[in-house]
N, C-alpha and C positions, 0 to 999 in steps of 0.2 A: 545599203550604203556601206562602202568599204572604209577602211581606216584612213586611206589617203584623202578621200573626199571630206571626211570628218575633220581632218587636220587643216585642209584648205579653207574650210568654213570657220574653223575655230581661230585661225591666225588673225584675221581682221578684227574679230571680236576682242581678242586679247590685246591687240595693239591699240584698240579704241579705249581701253580702260584707263591708261595713263592720260589720254587726252581729256577724258571726262573728269579725272581727278584735278588736272590743271585748271580747267574751266570752273569747276566747283570751288577750288581754293580762291581764285580771283573774285568770283561772285561773292563768296563768303566774306572776304576781306573788304570788298567794296561796300557791301550792304552793312557790315558792322560799322565801318567808319561813317558812312552817310547817315545811318540811323541814329548814331550817337551824336553826330555833329550838326545835323540839319537844323536843329533848333537854336544852335549857338551862332552859326554863320549868318552874316548879314552884310549889306553894303556899307553900313555904318562902321562895322568892325574892320572891314578891309580898307576903309578910307580914313580911319582915325589913327593918330600917332601912337606909337608904342608907349610913349610917356603918358598917354591918356587911356591906356588899356586896349588899344587896337593893334593891328599888325601891318599897317601901311608900309612903314620902312622895311619891314621884313620881306614883304612881297617885292618891293622895288629892289632891295639888295639881292634877292634871289635871282631876279632877271638880269641884273647887272653882272653877277657872277657867271650866270649861264652864257650870256652874250659874249663877254670878254674871253672866257675860256675857249669857246668854239671859234671865235675869230682868230685866236692864236693857234689853237691845236689843228684846225682843219687844213690850213695851207701846209703846215709841217707834215701832218699825217698823209695828205694827198701826195706831196712831193716825195716822201719816203716810199709810198706804195708805187708810184710811177717808176722810181729808180729801181726798186726791187723787181718789178715785173718786166720793164722794158730795157733797162740798161745794165743792171748788175749781172756779172758773169754767173752762170749756173754752176756753182761749185761750193766749196767749203765756206767761203766768205758769205755767200747768200744764206746758207743754212745757219751760220752763226748768228747773223742779224735776225733771222726769223726766230731762232730759239731765244735770243735775247728779248725779243718782243713778247714771246710767250711767257718768259719768266717775269717780265715787267707786269704783265697782266695778272700774275698770281701774287704780286706783292700786296700785303695787307694795307688797307687805306690808312691806318694809324701810323704805319711806317712812312708813307708818303707825307703825312702831316708833320712827323718829326723831322724828316729831311727838309721839307719846305721851311719849317721854322728855323732850323739850324743854318741852312744855306742861304735862303732868300731873305728871311727876316733879320737874322743876326749877322752872318758873314757879309752879305751884300748890303746890309743896312736898310732894306726896304721896310722893316718893321712889320707889325701886324696890320696888314693893309689889303686893299682890293687887289693890287698888283701881285702880292705874294700869293694870294688865293688863286688868281688866274694861272700863275706859273706852276704852282703845285698841282692843281687839278689838270693842267695840260699834260703833265707827265702821266697822270692816271688814265686819261682817256685816249692817249696816243695809241696804245695797242688795239683798242676797239676800232678806232678810225682807220689805222693802217691795215689791219686784217680785213675789215669790211671792204675797204677800198681795193685791196688786192684781189679779193674774190670778184668784185664788180669788174675790174679791169681784165681779169682772166676769162670772164664770160663773154667778152667781145669776140666775135668770130674772127679767126685769123684771116679769112678771105677778105674782110673789110680792109685790114691793114695792107694786105698784099695788093689789092686793087689800087689803093691810094699811092703806094710806092711805085706801082707799075705806071701810073699816070705822071710820075715825076715829082711827087711830093717828097719832101725830106722827112726824116724820122720824126722830128719834133712837130712839123706841120701835120703829119698823120695822127700823132697823139692828140694835138690840140683840136683838130677839126673833125676827126673821125672817132677816135677812141674815147675821149672824154665825154662828148655829147651822147654817145651810145651807152656809156656806163653811168651816166648822170643819175638815174634812179637809185642805183646801188650806192653811189658815192654820197648822195643826199641822205640815204637811210643810215649809213655808217655814222655820219655826223650827228644825226638826230638821236641815234642810240647813245652816242657819247654824251649828248645833252641830258638825256634821261638819267644816265649814271651820275652826272654832276648834280642834277636837281635833287637827288635823294641822299647826297653825301653828307656825312656828319663828322666822322672821325678826322678826316683830312683838313677840315676847316676850323677845328677847335682851337688850334694853335696859330693858324696862319692869317686869318682875315676876319673872323667874326667876334663881335662883342654883344653883350646882353642889352646894353642901353647906350645910346648916343643921341645927340640932338640933331635931328634931321638926317637927310641922305648924305652920302659922301660927296665932298666937293672936288676932290682930286683922287687919283688912283693910289695915293699913299695914305688915304683914310681907311679905317676899318668899316665894316658894314654889319648890319643886322640881317640875319638870315632865318628863314622859316625853320630849317632843320635844327639850327642851334637853339632857337626859341622853344621849339617843341621839346628838345632834349632837356633844357633847363626847367621847363614847365613840369615835366614828369619827374625829374630827379630832385628838385629843390622844394617841391610842394606835395609831399606824400600825404594822402588822405584828403586833399582838396578836390573840388569838383574839376573835372577835366573838360569842361565844355569848350574853353578856348583852345585847348590842345587838340581836341577833335576837329574844331574849325580849321586850325592850321593844317591838320592832316588832310582834310578835304581839299584845301587849296593845293597842297603838294600833289595829291593824287590827281587832281584835275590837270595840273601842269604836265605831269607825265603822260596822262591819257591823251591830252591835246597834242603833245609832241609826237606820240606814236601815230595818231590819226593823220597828222600832217605828213609824216613819212609814208603812210599808206596811200594817201591822196596823190602825192608826188609820183609814186610808183605806178598808180593806175593811169594818171594823165600821160606819163611818158610812154607807157605800153600802148596806149591808144594811138599815139603819134608814130610809133614804130611800124614799119611796113614789112618787116622780115620776121 
C-alpha cells in the first residue's frame, strides 16, 4: 500500500473525529441535565405558579417571547433577504449591507441588552416589557434569519425563474409563486434557528423584559414577563449551596424547547423535499 492510498483512507477517519466529538458533547450535556433533573420535573411543577414554587409563568413567558420575536423578525429578515438576492445591485452597497449583517451577528448579546434598555425601554418609553424584549431580540436574530434566507433563495435554480419570466410573469410574481415556495424549507429553517437562539438567551433579556416575580402572566405587551432563562440564572446565582433540582428541571424544559424546534425544522425540510420533483 503506497503513501497516497494511506492518505486517502486516513482523511475520512480524521474528518470523522470532530463529528464524534460534537455528538459526544451533545449526548454528555443531554444526559447530565436529564439525569440530574428527571427526579425534579413534574406536571405539577410546570403547571404551578412561580409564587407557589412552580415554573408555569416562566414557561408561558418564554413562549410569548419566542412567538412575538419571530413574528416581528421573520418578515423583516425575509424581506431583507429578498431585496439583497433579487433587487439589490451587485456592487459595493450590497457588500456593505452583507458586512453590516455579519458584524451585527458578532455583537455580544449583553450589548444588545444594553442598547434595548437604553433605546426601547428608556428613550422610547416602553419600559421593561414584553415589547422591549421582542424588539431587542429581533435585532439579535435578524442576521441569522437574513443569512439563512439568502442561502435558501440562492439555491433556487435560475432556470425556474427564467421559465416563469419567459411565460410572462413579472419579477414579483416569479418571486412569490416560484422562488418562495421552492425555498420554503430553508426559509423555515432559518426562522427556527432564530427561535432556538432566542430560547436560550439570557444576557439580552436581563434589562429589557424579564422580572423574577410577578403576579400572573402579562396582560399587555407593556408588562414584563417571567422567563425560564432568567429564573435559571437567578436560581444559580442567588442560591449558592442550595439544591439545584428546580434549576435542572428548568434546564430540561429549555433543552426540550430547543430540541423540539430543531426537530420541527428537520420535519419541514423532509416534507418539502418529498414534494419537490426536481
